[in-house]
Each structure stands twice: as C-alpha cells, then as structure tokens.
N, CA, C, O and the ligand as a Tripos MOL2 file, in Angstrom:
@<TRIPOS>MOLECULE
protein
  277   275    70     0     0
PROTEIN
NO_CHARGES

@<TRIPOS>ATOM
      1 N         139.3700  113.9790  118.1060 N.3       1 MET1
      2 CA        138.0270  113.5310  117.6970 C.3       1 MET1
      3 C         137.0150  114.6470  117.9350 C.2       1 MET1
      4 O         136.9110  115.2080  119.0260 O.2       1 MET1
      5 N         136.3040  114.9320  116.9110 N.am      2 THR2
      6 CA        135.2990  115.9860  117.0170 C.3       2 THR2
      7 C         133.9790  115.4050  117.5180 C.2       2 THR2
      8 O         133.4680  114.4110  117.0030 O.2       2 THR2
      9 N         133.4650  116.0530  118.5180 N.am      3 ARG3
     10 CA        132.1900  115.5670  119.0620 C.3       3 ARG3
     11 C         131.0420  116.2700  118.3810 C.2       3 ARG3
     12 O         130.9080  117.4920  118.4470 O.2       3 ARG3
     13 N         130.2260  115.4870  117.7330 N.am      4 THR4
     14 CA        129.0470  116.0720  117.0880 C.3       4 THR4
     15 C         127.7890  115.4250  117.6300 C.2       4 THR4
     16 O         127.6890  114.2050  117.7580 O.2       4 THR4
     17 N         126.8610  116.2600  117.9330 N.am      5 ARG5
     18 CA        125.5790  115.7550  118.3980 C.3       5 ARG5
     19 C         124.6940  115.5070  117.1880 C.2       5 ARG5
     20 O         124.4710  116.4020  116.3730 O.2       5 ARG5
     21 N         124.2010  114.3050  117.0800 N.am      6 LYS6
     22 CA        123.3390  113.9920  115.9470 C.3       6 LYS6
     23 C         121.9890  113.4900  116.4420 C.2       6 LYS6
     24 O         121.9030  112.6630  117.3490 O.2       6 LYS6
     25 N         120.9650  114.0040  115.8330 N.am      7 ARG7
     26 CA        119.6420  113.4980  116.1890 C.3       7 ARG7
     27 C         118.7250  113.5950  114.9740 C.2       7 ARG7
     28 O         118.9100  114.4350  114.0940 O.2       7 ARG7
     29 N         117.7430  112.7190  114.9560 N.am      8 PHE8
     30 CA        116.8250  112.7090  113.8350 C.3       8 PHE8
     31 C         115.6590  113.6470  114.1020 C.2       8 PHE8
     32 O         115.2540  113.8490  115.2470 O.2       8 PHE8
     33 N         115.1320  114.2120  113.0370 N.am      9 ILE9
     34 CA        113.9880  115.1020  113.1630 C.3       9 ILE9
     35 C         112.7310  114.2840  112.8970 C.2       9 ILE9
     36 O         112.5000  113.8310  111.7760 O.2       9 ILE9
     37 N         111.9310  114.1010  113.9240 N.am     10 ALA10
     38 CA        110.7310  113.2810  113.7840 C.3      10 ALA10
     39 C         109.7220  113.9490  112.8520 C.2      10 ALA10
     40 O         109.4050  115.1300  112.9930 O.2      10 ALA10
     41 N         109.2340  113.1730  111.9090 N.am     11 GLY11
     42 CA        108.1850  113.6640  111.0180 C.3      11 GLY11
     43 C         108.6900  114.4750  109.8430 C.2      11 GLY11
     44 O         107.9000  114.9180  109.0090 O.2      11 GLY11
     45 N         110.0030  114.6770  109.7640 N.am     12 ALA12
     46 CA        110.5400  115.4690  108.6610 C.3      12 ALA12
     47 C         110.6790  114.6120  107.4050 C.2      12 ALA12
     48 O         111.0420  113.4380  107.4740 O.2      12 ALA12
     49 N         110.3860  115.2150  106.2730 N.am     13 ILE13
     50 CA        110.4710  114.4950  105.0060 C.3      13 ILE13
     51 C         111.5670  115.1160  104.1590 C.2      13 ILE13
     52 O         111.6300  116.3360  104.0100 O.2      13 ILE13
     53 N         112.4170  114.2890  103.6150 N.am     14 CYS14
     54 CA        113.4920  114.7760  102.7640 C.3      14 CYS14
     55 C         112.9050  115.3260  101.4640 C.2      14 CYS14
     56 O         112.1470  114.6300  100.7880 O.2      14 CYS14
     57 N         113.2420  116.5560  101.1130 N.am     15 PRO15
     58 CA        112.6930  117.1490   99.8880 C.3      15 PRO15
     59 C         113.2850  116.5170   98.6400 C.2      15 PRO15
     60 O         112.7630  116.6930   97.5390 O.2      15 PRO15
     61 N         114.3620  115.7900   98.8130 N.am     16 GLU16
     62 CA        115.0620  115.1980   97.6730 C.3      16 GLU16
     63 C         114.5270  113.7940   97.3610 C.2      16 GLU16
     64 O         114.0920  113.5280   96.2410 O.2      16 GLU16
     65 N         114.5610  112.9070   98.3480 N.am     17 CYS17
     66 CA        114.1500  111.5160   98.0890 C.3      17 CYS17
     67 C         112.8070  111.1820   98.7330 C.2      17 CYS17
     68 O         112.3240  110.0540   98.6320 O.2      17 CYS17
     69 N         112.2050  112.1800   99.4010 N.am     18 LYS18
     70 CA        110.8800  112.0360  100.0200 C.3      18 LYS18
     71 C         110.8310  110.9430  101.0930 C.2      18 LYS18
     72 O         109.7680  110.4050  101.4010 O.2      18 LYS18
     73 N         111.9740  110.6360  101.6420 N.am     19 ASP19
     74 CA        112.0290  109.6630  102.7200 C.3      19 ASP19
     75 C         111.5820  110.3270  104.0190 C.2      19 ASP19
     76 O         111.9060  111.4860  104.2780 O.2      19 ASP19
     77 N         110.8480  109.5950  104.8180 N.am     20 GLU20
     78 CA        110.3810  110.1590  106.0730 C.3      20 GLU20
     79 C         111.3060  109.7540  107.2110 C.2      20 GLU20
     80 O         111.8670  108.6580  107.2080 O.2      20 GLU20
     81 N         111.4580  110.6430  108.1820 N.am     21 ASP21
     82 CA        112.3140  110.4020  109.3520 C.3      21 ASP21
     83 C         113.7430  110.0380  108.9640 C.2      21 ASP21
     84 O         114.4050  109.2840  109.6770 O.2      21 ASP21
     85 N         114.2140  110.5600  107.8570 N.am     22 SER22
     86 CA        115.5740  110.2630  107.4270 C.3      22 SER22
     87 C         116.4800  111.4750  107.6030 C.2      22 SER22
     88 O         117.6780  111.4090  107.3280 O.2      22 SER22
     89 N         115.9070  112.5750  108.0600 N.am     23 LEU23
     90 CA        116.7010  113.7880  108.2130 C.3      23 LEU23
     91 C         117.3930  113.8100  109.5630 C.2      23 LEU23
     92 O         116.7620  113.6530  110.6090 O.2      23 LEU23
     93 N         118.6820  114.0060  109.5180 N.am     24 MET24
     94 CA        119.4990  114.0000  110.7170 C.3      24 MET24
     95 C         120.0270  115.3990  110.9750 C.2      24 MET24
     96 O         120.5750  116.0500  110.0860 O.2      24 MET24
     97 N         119.8520  115.8440  112.2050 N.am     25 LEU25
     98 CA        120.3150  117.1750  112.5860 C.3      25 LEU25
     99 C         121.6430  117.0430  113.3120 C.2      25 LEU25
    100 O         121.7700  116.2460  114.2430 O.2      25 LEU25
    101 N         122.6170  117.8070  112.8980 N.am     26 TYR26
    102 CA        123.9150  117.7380  113.5800 C.3      26 TYR26
    103 C         124.5380  119.1180  113.6440 C.2      26 TYR26
    104 O         124.2060  120.0180  112.8740 O.2      26 TYR26
    105 N         125.4570  119.2510  114.5940 N.am     27 GLU27
    106 CA        126.1250  120.5310  114.8010 C.3      27 GLU27
    107 C         127.5200  120.4970  114.2120 C.2      27 GLU27
    108 O         128.2730  119.5390  114.3910 O.2      27 GLU27
    109 N         127.8390  121.5540  113.5130 N.am     28 GLU28
    110 CA        129.1690  121.6460  112.9260 C.3      28 GLU28
    111 C         129.5700  123.1120  112.8700 C.2      28 GLU28
    112 O         128.8580  123.9410  112.3040 O.2      28 GLU28
    113 N         130.6970  123.4150  113.4510 N.am     29 GLY29
    114 CA        131.1650  124.7950  113.4430 C.3      29 GLY29
    115 C         130.2130  125.7440  114.1430 C.2      29 GLY29
    116 O         130.0800  126.9070  113.7620 O.2      29 GLY29
    117 N         129.5460  125.2270  115.1830 N.am     30 GLY30
    118 CA        128.6300  126.0640  115.9570 C.3      30 GLY30
    119 C         127.3030  126.3010  115.2640 C.2      30 GLY30
    120 O         126.4630  127.0470  115.7680 O.2      30 GLY30
    121 N         127.1070  125.6690  114.1060 N.am     31 GLN31
    122 CA        125.8520  125.8350  113.3860 C.3      31 GLN31
    123 C         125.1720  124.4880  113.2240 C.2      31 GLN31
    124 O         125.8260  123.4460  113.1870 O.2      31 GLN31
    125 N         123.8730  124.5230  113.1300 N.am     32 GLU32
    126 CA        123.1390  123.2740  112.9630 C.3      32 GLU32
    127 C         122.8680  123.0170  111.4880 C.2      32 GLU32
    128 O         122.4120  123.8920  110.7520 O.2      32 GLU32
    129 N         123.1610  121.7990  111.0870 N.am     33 HIS33
    130 CA        122.9350  121.3990  109.7080 C.3      33 HIS33
    131 C         122.0350  120.1820  109.6850 C.2      33 HIS33
    132 O         121.8780  119.4830  110.6860 O.2      33 HIS33
    133 N         121.4550  119.9440  108.5400 N.am     34 VAL34
    134 CA        120.5880  118.7870  108.3850 C.3      34 VAL34
    135 C         121.0390  117.9870  107.1770 C.2      34 VAL34
    136 O         121.2960  118.5360  106.1060 O.2      34 VAL34
    137 N         121.1300  116.6820  107.3710 N.am     35 GLU35
    138 CA        121.4990  115.8250  106.2510 C.3      35 GLU35
    139 C         120.5590  114.6410  106.1980 C.2      35 GLU35
    140 O         120.1590  114.1010  107.2290 O.2      35 GLU35
    141 N         120.2110  114.2450  104.9890 N.am     36 CYS36
    142 CA        119.3720  113.0690  104.8000 C.3      36 CYS36
    143 C         120.2710  111.8370  104.7950 C.2      36 CYS36
    144 O         121.2510  111.7790  104.0530 O.2      36 CYS36
    145 N         119.9310  110.8490  105.6310 N.am     37 VAL37
    146 CA        120.7660  109.6520  105.7040 C.3      37 VAL37
    147 C         120.5140  108.7240  104.5180 C.2      37 VAL37
    148 O         121.3040  107.8180  104.2520 O.2      37 VAL37
    149 N         119.4160  108.9520  103.8120 N.am     38 SER38
    150 CA        119.0880  108.0810  102.6770 C.3      38 SER38
    151 C         119.8060  108.5090  101.4050 C.2      38 SER38
    152 O         120.3740  107.6750  100.6990 O.2      38 SER38
    153 N         119.7840  109.8130  101.1080 N.am     39 CYS39
    154 CA        120.3890  110.2660   99.8520 C.3      39 CYS39
    155 C         121.5290  111.2520  100.0900 C.2      39 CYS39
    156 O         122.1390  111.7410   99.1400 O.2      39 CYS39
    157 N         121.8220  111.5460  101.3790 N.am     40 HIS40
    158 CA        122.9090  112.4460  101.7640 C.3      40 HIS40
    159 C         122.7050  113.8620  101.2430 C.2      40 HIS40
    160 O         123.6610  114.6030  101.0170 O.2      40 HIS40
    161 N         121.4520  114.2170  101.0610 N.am     41 TYR41
    162 CA        121.1260  115.5860  100.6860 C.3      41 TYR41
    163 C         121.3200  116.4840  101.8980 C.2      41 TYR41
    164 O         120.9030  116.1370  103.0030 O.2      41 TYR41
    165 N         121.9440  117.6250  101.6980 N.am     42 LYS42
    166 CA        122.2050  118.5280  102.8160 C.3      42 LYS42
    167 C         121.3970  119.8050  102.6750 C.2      42 LYS42
    168 O         121.2050  120.3250  101.5760 O.2      42 LYS42
    169 N         120.9300  120.2940  103.8050 N.am     43 MET43
    170 CA        120.1690  121.5460  103.7890 C.3      43 MET43
    171 C         120.3520  122.2370  105.1280 C.2      43 MET43
    172 O         120.9640  121.6900  106.0450 O.2      43 MET43
    173 N         119.8260  123.4200  105.2270 N.am     44 SER44
    174 CA        119.9060  124.1270  106.4970 C.3      44 SER44
    175 C         118.7730  123.6640  107.4010 C.2      44 SER44
    176 O         117.7780  123.1020  106.9440 O.2      44 SER44
    177 N         118.9470  123.9130  108.6900 N.am     45 GLU45
    178 CA        117.9410  123.4910  109.6560 C.3      45 GLU45
    179 C         116.5940  124.1390  109.3440 C.2      45 GLU45
    180 O         115.5410  123.5220  109.5060 O.2      45 GLU45
    181 N         116.6470  125.3770  108.9000 N.am     46 ARG46
    182 CA        115.4160  126.1030  108.5770 C.3      46 ARG46
    183 C         114.6270  125.3900  107.4690 C.2      46 ARG46
    184 O         113.4090  125.2390  107.5660 O.2      46 ARG46
    185 N         115.3300  124.9550  106.4170 N.am     47 ASP47
    186 CA        114.6710  124.2600  105.3110 C.3      47 ASP47
    187 C         114.0260  122.9690  105.7870 C.2      47 ASP47
    188 O         112.9260  122.6170  105.3590 O.2      47 ASP47
    189 N         114.7140  122.2740  106.6680 N.am     48 ALA48
    190 CA        114.2100  120.9960  107.1600 C.3      48 ALA48
    191 C         112.9400  121.1990  107.9770 C.2      48 ALA48
    192 O         111.9960  120.4160  107.8710 O.2      48 ALA48
    193 N         112.9190  122.2430  108.7850 N.am     49 LYS49
    194 CA        111.7470  122.4840  109.6160 C.3      49 LYS49
    195 C         110.5450  122.8810  108.7810 C.2      49 LYS49
    196 O         109.4020  122.6520  109.1750 O.2      49 LYS49
    197 N         110.8080  123.4790  107.6200 N.am     50 ALA50
    198 CA        109.7070  123.8550  106.7320 C.3      50 ALA50
    199 C         109.0320  122.6170  106.1640 C.2      50 ALA50
    200 O         107.8660  122.6550  105.7720 O.2      50 ALA50
    201 N         109.7730  121.5250  106.1260 N.am     51 ASN51
    202 CA        109.2300  120.2790  105.5900 C.3      51 ASN51
    203 C         108.6300  119.3870  106.6720 C.2      51 ASN51
    204 O         108.0840  118.3220  106.3820 O.2      51 ASN51
    205 N         108.7370  119.8240  107.8990 N.am     52 THR52
    206 CA        108.2500  119.0060  109.0030 C.3      52 THR52
    207 C         106.7320  119.1180  109.1220 C.2      52 THR52
    208 O         106.1550  120.2050  109.0800 O.2      52 THR52
    209 N         106.1230  117.9700  109.2700 N.am     53 LYS53
    210 CA        104.6770  117.9680  109.4770 C.3      53 LYS53
    211 C         104.4200  118.3530  110.9250 C.2      53 LYS53
    212 O         104.6320  117.5540  111.8370 O.2      53 LYS53
    213 N         103.9740  119.5550  111.1230 N.am     54 THR54
    214 CA        103.7400  120.0040  112.4850 C.3      54 THR54
    215 C         102.2850  119.7610  112.8700 C.2      54 THR54
    216 O         101.3700  120.1070  112.1230 O.2      54 THR54
    217 N         102.0840  119.1710  114.0260 N.am     55 PRO55
    218 CA        100.7100  118.9560  114.4800 C.3      55 PRO55
    219 C         100.0320  120.2840  114.7760 C.2      55 PRO55
    220 O         100.6960  121.2500  115.1510 O.2      55 PRO55
    221 N          98.7360  120.3390  114.6140 N.am     56 PRO56
    222 CA         98.0460  121.6090  114.8510 C.3      56 PRO56
    223 C          98.2190  122.0780  116.2880 C.2      56 PRO56
    224 O          98.1190  121.2920  117.2300 O.2      56 PRO56
    225 N          98.4730  123.3410  116.4350 N.am     57 THR57
    226 CA         98.6460  123.8930  117.7730 C.3      57 THR57
    227 C          97.2770  124.0940  118.4150 C.2      57 THR57
    228 O          96.2780  124.2490  117.7130 O.2      57 THR57
    229 N          97.2280  124.0930  119.7320 N.am     58 PRO58
    230 CA         95.9490  124.3130  120.4230 C.3      58 PRO58
    231 C          95.2600  125.5930  119.9570 C.2      58 PRO58
    232 O          94.0320  125.6750  119.9220 O.2      58 PRO58
    233 N          96.0670  126.5840  119.6040 N.am     59 GLN59
    234 CA         95.5100  127.8490  119.1370 C.3      59 GLN59
    235 C          94.6990  127.6520  117.8550 C.2      59 GLN59
    236 O          93.6200  128.2220  117.6970 O.2      59 GLN59
    237 N          95.2390  126.8310  116.9360 N.am     60 GLN60
    238 CA         94.5400  126.5870  115.6780 C.3      60 GLN60
    239 C          93.2520  125.8110  115.9220 C.2      60 GLN60
    240 O          92.2350  126.0430  115.2680 O.2      60 GLN60
    241 N          93.3140  124.8880  116.8770 N.am     61 GLU61
    242 CA         92.1230  124.1100  117.1840 C.3      61 GLU61
    243 C          91.0090  125.0090  117.7200 C.2      61 GLU61
    244 O          89.8320  124.8240  117.4100 O.2      61 GLU61
    245 N          91.4070  125.9710  118.5170 N.am     62 GLN62
    246 CA         90.4350  126.9180  119.0570 C.3      62 GLN62
    247 C          89.8120  127.7250  117.9160 C.2      62 GLN62
    248 O          88.6170  128.0220  117.9260 O.2      62 GLN62
    249 N          90.6340  128.0680  116.9500 N.am     63 LEU63
    250 CA         90.1570  128.8590  115.8180 C.3      63 LEU63
    251 C          89.1260  128.0780  115.0170 C.2      63 LEU63
    252 O          88.1150  128.6280  114.5790 O.2      63 LEU63
    253 N          89.3990  126.7630  114.8260 N.am     64 ILE64
    254 CA         88.4740  125.9150  114.0910 C.3      64 ILE64
    255 C          87.1420  125.8380  114.8640 C.2      64 ILE64
    256 O          86.0630  125.8920  114.2740 O.2      64 ILE64
    257 N          87.2460  125.7120  116.1780 N.am     65 GLY65
    258 CA         86.0470  125.6600  117.0010 C.3      65 GLY65
    259 C          85.2410  126.9440  116.9220 C.2      65 GLY65
    260 O          84.0120  126.9220  116.9900 O.2      65 GLY65
    261 N          85.9250  128.0380  116.7820 N.am     66 TYR66
    262 CA         85.2760  129.3420  116.7410 C.3      66 TYR66
    263 C          84.4070  129.4820  115.4820 C.2      66 TYR66
    264 O          83.3490  130.1120  115.5080 O.2      66 TYR66
    265 N          84.8890  128.8680  114.3560 N.am     67 PHE67
    266 CA         84.1730  129.0120  113.0910 C.3      67 PHE67
    267 C          83.1200  127.9140  112.8850 C.2      67 PHE67
    268 O          82.5210  127.8080  111.8150 O.2      67 PHE67
    269 N          82.9090  127.1130  113.9120 N.am     68 LYS68
    270 CA         81.9190  126.0320  113.8300 C.3      68 LYS68
    271 C          80.5220  126.6250  113.6360 C.2      68 LYS68
    272 O          80.1460  127.5580  114.3450 O.2      68 LYS68
    273 N          79.7540  126.0940  112.6880 N.am     69 PRO69
    274 CA         78.4210  126.6530  112.4530 C.3      69 PRO69
    275 C          77.4360  126.4080  113.6170 C.2      69 PRO69
    276 O          76.2810  126.8270  113.5470 O.2      69 PRO69
    277 ZN        116.9010  112.1230  101.0730 Zn       70 ZN70
@<TRIPOS>BOND
     1     1     2 1
     2     2     3 1
     3     3     4 2
     4     3     5 am
     5     5     6 1
     6     6     7 1
     7     7     8 2
     8     7     9 am
     9     9    10 1
    10    10    11 1
    11    11    12 2
    12    11    13 am
    13    13    14 1
    14    14    15 1
    15    15    16 2
    16    15    17 am
    17    17    18 1
    18    18    19 1
    19    19    20 2
    20    19    21 am
    21    21    22 1
    22    22    23 1
    23    23    24 2
    24    23    25 am
    25    25    26 1
    26    26    27 1
    27    27    28 2
    28    27    29 am
    29    29    30 1
    30    30    31 1
    31    31    32 2
    32    31    33 am
    33    33    34 1
    34    34    35 1
    35    35    36 2
    36    35    37 am
    37    37    38 1
    38    38    39 1
    39    39    40 2
    40    39    41 am
    41    41    42 1
    42    42    43 1
    43    43    44 2
    44    43    45 am
    45    45    46 1
    46    46    47 1
    47    47    48 2
    48    47    49 am
    49    49    50 1
    50    50    51 1
    51    51    52 2
    52    51    53 am
    53    53    54 1
    54    54    55 1
    55    55    56 2
    56    55    57 am
    57    57    58 1
    58    58    59 1
    59    59    60 2
    60    59    61 am
    61    61    62 1
    62    62    63 1
    63    63    64 2
    64    63    65 am
    65    65    66 1
    66    66    67 1
    67    67    68 2
    68    67    69 am
    69    69    70 1
    70    70    71 1
    71    71    72 2
    72    71    73 am
    73    73    74 1
    74    74    75 1
    75    75    76 2
    76    75    77 am
    77    77    78 1
    78    78    79 1
    79    79    80 2
    80    79    81 am
    81    81    82 1
    82    82    83 1
    83    83    84 2
    84    83    85 am
    85    85    86 1
    86    86    87 1
    87    87    88 2
    88    87    89 am
    89    89    90 1
    90    90    91 1
    91    91    92 2
    92    91    93 am
    93    93    94 1
    94    94    95 1
    95    95    96 2
    96    95    97 am
    97    97    98 1
    98    98    99 1
    99    99   100 2
   100    99   101 am
   101   101   102 1
   102   102   103 1
   103   103   104 2
   104   103   105 am
   105   105   106 1
   106   106   107 1
   107   107   108 2
   108   107   109 am
   109   109   110 1
   110   110   111 1
   111   111   112 2
   112   111   113 am
   113   113   114 1
   114   114   115 1
   115   115   116 2
   116   115   117 am
   117   117   118 1
   118   118   119 1
   119   119   120 2
   120   119   121 am
   121   121   122 1
   122   122   123 1
   123   123   124 2
   124   123   125 am
   125   125   126 1
   126   126   127 1
   127   127   128 2
   128   127   129 am
   129   129   130 1
   130   130   131 1
   131   131   132 2
   132   131   133 am
   133   133   134 1
   134   134   135 1
   135   135   136 2
   136   135   137 am
   137   137   138 1
   138   138   139 1
   139   139   140 2
   140   139   141 am
   141   141   142 1
   142   142   143 1
   143   143   144 2
   144   143   145 am
   145   145   146 1
   146   146   147 1
   147   147   148 2
   148   147   149 am
   149   149   150 1
   150   150   151 1
   151   151   152 2
   152   151   153 am
   153   153   154 1
   154   154   155 1
   155   155   156 2
   156   155   157 am
   157   157   158 1
   158   158   159 1
   159   159   160 2
   160   159   161 am
   161   161   162 1
   162   162   163 1
   163   163   164 2
   164   163   165 am
   165   165   166 1
   166   166   167 1
   167   167   168 2
   168   167   169 am
   169   169   170 1
   170   170   171 1
   171   171   172 2
   172   171   173 am
   173   173   174 1
   174   174   175 1
   175   175   176 2
   176   175   177 am
   177   177   178 1
   178   178   179 1
   179   179   180 2
   180   179   181 am
   181   181   182 1
   182   182   183 1
   183   183   184 2
   184   183   185 am
   185   185   186 1
   186   186   187 1
   187   187   188 2
   188   187   189 am
   189   189   190 1
   190   190   191 1
   191   191   192 2
   192   191   193 am
   193   193   194 1
   194   194   195 1
   195   195   196 2
   196   195   197 am
   197   197   198 1
   198   198   199 1
   199   199   200 2
   200   199   201 am
   201   201   202 1
   202   202   203 1
   203   203   204 2
   204   203   205 am
   205   205   206 1
   206   206   207 1
   207   207   208 2
   208   207   209 am
   209   209   210 1
   210   210   211 1
   211   211   212 2
   212   211   213 am
   213   213   214 1
   214   214   215 1
   215   215   216 2
   216   215   217 am
   217   217   218 1
   218   218   219 1
   219   219   220 2
   220   219   221 am
   221   221   222 1
   222   222   223 1
   223   223   224 2
   224   223   225 am
   225   225   226 1
   226   226   227 1
   227   227   228 2
   228   227   229 am
   229   229   230 1
   230   230   231 1
   231   231   232 2
   232   231   233 am
   233   233   234 1
   234   234   235 1
   235   235   236 2
   236   235   237 am
   237   237   238 1
   238   238   239 1
   239   239   240 2
   240   239   241 am
   241   241   242 1
   242   242   243 1
   243   243   244 2
   244   243   245 am
   245   245   246 1
   246   246   247 1
   247   247   248 2
   248   247   249 am
   249   249   250 1
   250   250   251 1
   251   251   252 2
   252   251   253 am
   253   253   254 1
   254   254   255 1
   255   255   256 2
   256   255   257 am
   257   257   258 1
   258   258   259 1
   259   259   260 2
   260   259   261 am
   261   261   262 1
   262   262   263 1
   263   263   264 2
   264   263   265 am
   265   265   266 1
   266   266   267 1
   267   267   268 2
   268   267   269 am
   269   269   270 1
   270   270   271 1
   271   271   272 2
   272   271   273 am
   273   273   274 1
   274   274   275 1
   275   275   276 2
@<TRIPOS>SUBSTRUCTURE
     1 MET1         2 RESIDUE 1 A MET
     2 THR2         6 RESIDUE 1 A THR
     3 ARG3        10 RESIDUE 1 A ARG
     4 THR4        14 RESIDUE 1 A THR
     5 ARG5        18 RESIDUE 1 A ARG
     6 LYS6        22 RESIDUE 1 A LYS
     7 ARG7        26 RESIDUE 1 A ARG
     8 PHE8        30 RESIDUE 1 A PHE
     9 ILE9        34 RESIDUE 1 A ILE
    10 ALA10       38 RESIDUE 1 A ALA
    11 GLY11       42 RESIDUE 1 A GLY
    12 ALA12       46 RESIDUE 1 A ALA
    13 ILE13       50 RESIDUE 1 A ILE
    14 CYS14       54 RESIDUE 1 A CYS
    15 PRO15       58 RESIDUE 1 A PRO
    16 GLU16       62 RESIDUE 1 A GLU
    17 CYS17       66 RESIDUE 1 A CYS
    18 LYS18       70 RESIDUE 1 A LYS
    19 ASP19       74 RESIDUE 1 A ASP
    20 GLU20       78 RESIDUE 1 A GLU
    21 ASP21       82 RESIDUE 1 A ASP
    22 SER22       86 RESIDUE 1 A SER
    23 LEU23       90 RESIDUE 1 A LEU
    24 MET24       94 RESIDUE 1 A MET
    25 LEU25       98 RESIDUE 1 A LEU
    26 TYR26      102 RESIDUE 1 A TYR
    27 GLU27      106 RESIDUE 1 A GLU
    28 GLU28      110 RESIDUE 1 A GLU
    29 GLY29      114 RESIDUE 1 A GLY
    30 GLY30      118 RESIDUE 1 A GLY
    31 GLN31      122 RESIDUE 1 A GLN
    32 GLU32      126 RESIDUE 1 A GLU
    33 HIS33      130 RESIDUE 1 A HIS
    34 VAL34      134 RESIDUE 1 A VAL
    35 GLU35      138 RESIDUE 1 A GLU
    36 CYS36      142 RESIDUE 1 A CYS
    37 VAL37      146 RESIDUE 1 A VAL
    38 SER38      150 RESIDUE 1 A SER
    39 CYS39      154 RESIDUE 1 A CYS
    40 HIS40      158 RESIDUE 1 A HIS
    41 TYR41      162 RESIDUE 1 A TYR
    42 LYS42      166 RESIDUE 1 A LYS
    43 MET43      170 RESIDUE 1 A MET
    44 SER44      174 RESIDUE 1 A SER
    45 GLU45      178 RESIDUE 1 A GLU
    46 ARG46      182 RESIDUE 1 A ARG
    47 ASP47      186 RESIDUE 1 A ASP
    48 ALA48      190 RESIDUE 1 A ALA
    49 LYS49      194 RESIDUE 1 A LYS
    50 ALA50      198 RESIDUE 1 A ALA
    51 ASN51      202 RESIDUE 1 A ASN
    52 THR52      206 RESIDUE 1 A THR
    53 LYS53      210 RESIDUE 1 A LYS
    54 THR54      214 RESIDUE 1 A THR
    55 PRO55      218 RESIDUE 1 A PRO
    56 PRO56      222 RESIDUE 1 A PRO
    57 THR57      226 RESIDUE 1 A THR
    58 PRO58      230 RESIDUE 1 A PRO
    59 GLN59      234 RESIDUE 1 A GLN
    60 GLN60      238 RESIDUE 1 A GLN
    61 GLU61      242 RESIDUE 1 A GLU
    62 GLN62      246 RESIDUE 1 A GLN
    63 LEU63      250 RESIDUE 1 A LEU
    64 ILE64      254 RESIDUE 1 A ILE
    65 GLY65      258 RESIDUE 1 A GLY
    66 TYR66      262 RESIDUE 1 A TYR
    67 PHE67      266 RESIDUE 1 A PHE
    68 LYS68      270 RESIDUE 1 A LYS
    69 PRO69      274 RESIDUE 1 A PRO
    70 ZN70       277 GROUP 0 **** ****
C-alpha cells in the first residue's frame, strides 16, 4: 500500500471547473501534484498556487498606507 499525503489547498480555485476549495495536493514519486476532486483536472503545484487567492501581505498593506493622500 502506497502512503500518500493528501490535503486540500484552501482558497484555491480550479482553473477548469472554477470550483473553490476543490484542489487536492498529494505526493507522488517524491513530487507534489494537484488534482481537482470535482473534475479530476490535474496540474502542477505551481499552477495551483498561481490560482490561490492570497491575502495581502503586511508589506503590501504598508505600501498602501504609504501612498495615502
Ligand atoms: Zn475542477
């Protein structure tokens, strides 16, 4: 039995079916892959992270504050 660690990527949107929180990250052959549980679309971890809605970092917030009139 092959042990695979599977976890969902919070906030990630499937580029194929546009489902939210449906992307599952798993390890296979020492590499991380991402699969959509809704449409079984497969992509690399890098592609999935590009689709993740990332909250603004404190650095960006500081930048916005800096440009305040
Ligand atoms: Zn999908």
